[in-house]
C-alpha positions in Angstrom: 30.3 -17.1 -25.6 31.2 -13.7 -24.1 27.9 -12.2 -25.4 25.9 -15.1 -23.8 27.8 -14.6 -20.5 27.1 -10.9 -20.6 23.4 -11.5 -21.3 23.2 -13.9 -18.4 25.0 -11.5 -16.1 22.5 -8.7 -17.0 19.5 -11.0 -16.4 20.9 -12.1 -13.0 21.5 -8.4 -12.1 17.9 -7.5 -13.0 16.5 -10.4 -11.0 18.7 -9.5 -8.0 17.6 -5.8 -8.1 14.0 -6.7 -7.1 15.3 -9.0 -4.4 17.8 -6.5 -3.1 15.2 -3.7 -3.1 12.7 -5.9 -1.2 15.4 -7.0 1.2 15.9 -3.4 2.4 13.3 -1.5 4.3 12.2 1.3 2.0 10.2 3.1 4.6 11.1 5.8 7.0 9.3 5.8 10.4 9.4 8.3 13.1 7.4 8.4 16.4 6.0 11.8 17.6 4.0 11.3 20.7 0.9 9.2 19.7 1.7 9.4 16.0 3.8 7.0 13.9 4.9 9.0 10.8 5.6 6.8 7.7 7.0 7.6 4.3 8.6 5.6 1.5 8.0 2.3 -0.2 6.5 -0.7 1.7 8.8 -3.8 1.3 8.9 -7.3 2.9 11.0 -5.8 5.7 8.7 -3.0 6.6 6.4 -5.0 8.9 9.2 -5.9 11.3 10.2 -2.2 11.9 6.5 -1.3 12.1 5.8 -3.9 14.7 8.9 -3.0 16.7 7.9 0.7 16.8 4.4 -0.1 18.0 5.8 -2.4 20.7 8.3 0.2 21.9 5.7 3.0 21.8 2.4 1.8 23.3 1.0 5.3 23.2 0.8 5.3 19.4 -2.8 5.6 18.3 -2.5 7.0 14.8 -0.4 6.0 11.7 0.3 9.1 9.6 1.1 8.4 6.0 3.2 11.1 4.3 4.7 10.2 0.9 4.0 6.6 0.2 4.7 5.6 -3.4 3.4 2.1 -2.9 4.4 -1.4 -2.0 6.5 -4.1 -3.6 5.1 -6.7 -1.2 1.3 -6.8 -1.0 1.4 -9.6 1.7 3.5 -7.3 3.9 1.2 -4.4 3.4 -1.8 -6.5 4.3 -0.1 -7.9 7.4 0.6 -4.4 8.6 -3.0 -3.3 7.7 -4.5 -6.2 9.7 -2.3 -5.2 12.7 -3.5 -1.6 12.4 -7.1 -2.8 12.4 -6.7 -5.3 15.2 -5.1 -2.7 17.4 -7.8 -0.1 16.6 -5.3 2.4 15.3 -6.4 5.4 13.2 -4.8 6.3 9.8 -4.3 9.9 8.8 -3.3 11.8 5.8 -2.1 15.4 6.3 -2.3 18.2 3.8 1.0 17.3 2.1 0.4 13.6 2.0 0.6 11.7 -1.3 -0.3 8.1 -0.9 -0.4 5.8 -3.9 -1.1 2.2 -4.8 -0.3 -0.2 -1.9 -0.1 2.8 0.5 -3.8 3.3 -0.1 -4.3 -0.4 1.0 -2.5 0.5 4.2 -4.6 3.6 4.7 -7.9 1.8 4.5 -6.9 -0.4 7.4 -7.4 2.4 9.9 -10.2 1.9 12.4 -10.7 5.6 11.9 -9.5 7.2 8.6 -8.9 10.9 8.3 -7.7 13.0 5.3 -6.8 16.7 5.4 -7.6 19.0 2.5 -4.7 18.8 0.0 -3.9 15.2 0.6 -3.9 12.8 -2.4 -4.8 9.2 -2.8 -3.7 7.6 -6.0 -4.8 4.2 -7.4 -4.1 1.9 -10.4 -4.3 -1.6 -11.6 -1.6 -4.1 -10.5 0.6 -5.9 -12.9 2.3 -9.3 -12.4 5.2 -8.7 -14.7 3.5 -9.2 -18.0 -0.2 -8.9 -17.5 -2.5 -6.2 -16.1 -4.7 -7.2 -13.2 -7.7 -5.7 -15.0 -7.2 -8.3 -17.8 -7.9 -11.3 -15.6 -11.5 -12.5 -15.3 -13.3 -11.5 -12.1 -13.3 -15.1 -10.8 -9.6 -15.5 -11.3 -7.5 -16.5 -8.3 -5.1 -13.7 -9.0 -7.6 -11.2 -7.6 -8.4 -13.1 -4.4 -5.7 -11.9 -1.9 -6.3 -8.2 -2.4 -10.0 -8.4 -3.2 -10.5 -10.3 0.1 -8.3 -7.8 2.0 -10.3 -4.8 0.7 -13.6 -6.4 1.5 -12.3 -7.1 5.1 -11.3 -3.5 5.6 -14.2 -1.7 3.9 -17.0 -4.2 4.1 -17.2 -4.6 0.3 -14.8 -5.4 -2.6 -16.2 -2.6 -4.8 -13.1 -0.4 -4.2 -10.8 -3.2 -5.4 -12.6 -3.5 -8.7 -12.6 0.3 -9.1 -8.8 0.5 -8.7 -8.3 -2.1 -11.5 -10.2 0.2 -13.9 -9.0 3.6 -12.6 -5.6 3.5 -14.4 -3.2 1.0 -15.9 -0.3 -0.2 -13.7 2.1 2.4 -15.1 -0.1 5.4 -14.3 -1.8 6.8 -11.2 -5.4 8.0 -10.9 -5.8 10.7 -8.3 -9.1 9.9 -6.6 -11.7 12.6 -6.5 -13.6 13.6 -3.3 -16.7 11.9 -4.8 -14.8 8.6 -5.4 -13.4 8.7 -1.9 -17.0 9.1 -0.5 -18.5 6.5 -2.9 -16.0 3.8 -1.7 -16.1 4.7 2.0 -12.4 5.4 2.4 -13.0 7.9 5.2 -14.8 7.3 8.4 -17.2 9.7 9.9 -15.9 11.8 12.9 
């Protein structure tokens, strides 16, 4: 009985961790003139702070991504990305920027996308808890939300399919300059 109760308590704690983590805003945002500097993890709460800063600072024209280790809420990331695109904001990576996973999805939303020498973009497959995204057939509905978003931002879904094969969900593939060019992640000046 005690063992069963302890096991149940552990399971509830593990389940709550994801909820608690997503209930807090894992990003840090700072406004510097026309720049909104962002770092951290994108959660379900990040869009509210993002939209508030944009509302309070109408001079912002560029979202600068610093150290973004990803997103634990793809829908929130896509919502922010669509706002960036609708407002015509640029996205920028500076020389020390390391942007992985869902952060790359936010980066590609920029109406103009700039990347300094020394910045890193990292991609990988997603995982839904027990199964790699790359293991689903291409026509599977599991692909649709992000595939459609990538096509909306880049004009093609080729980059989405590349990310699934680039690395498994527990690894990161640092994109090469050739890959960044091939998939059109940067805009021309």
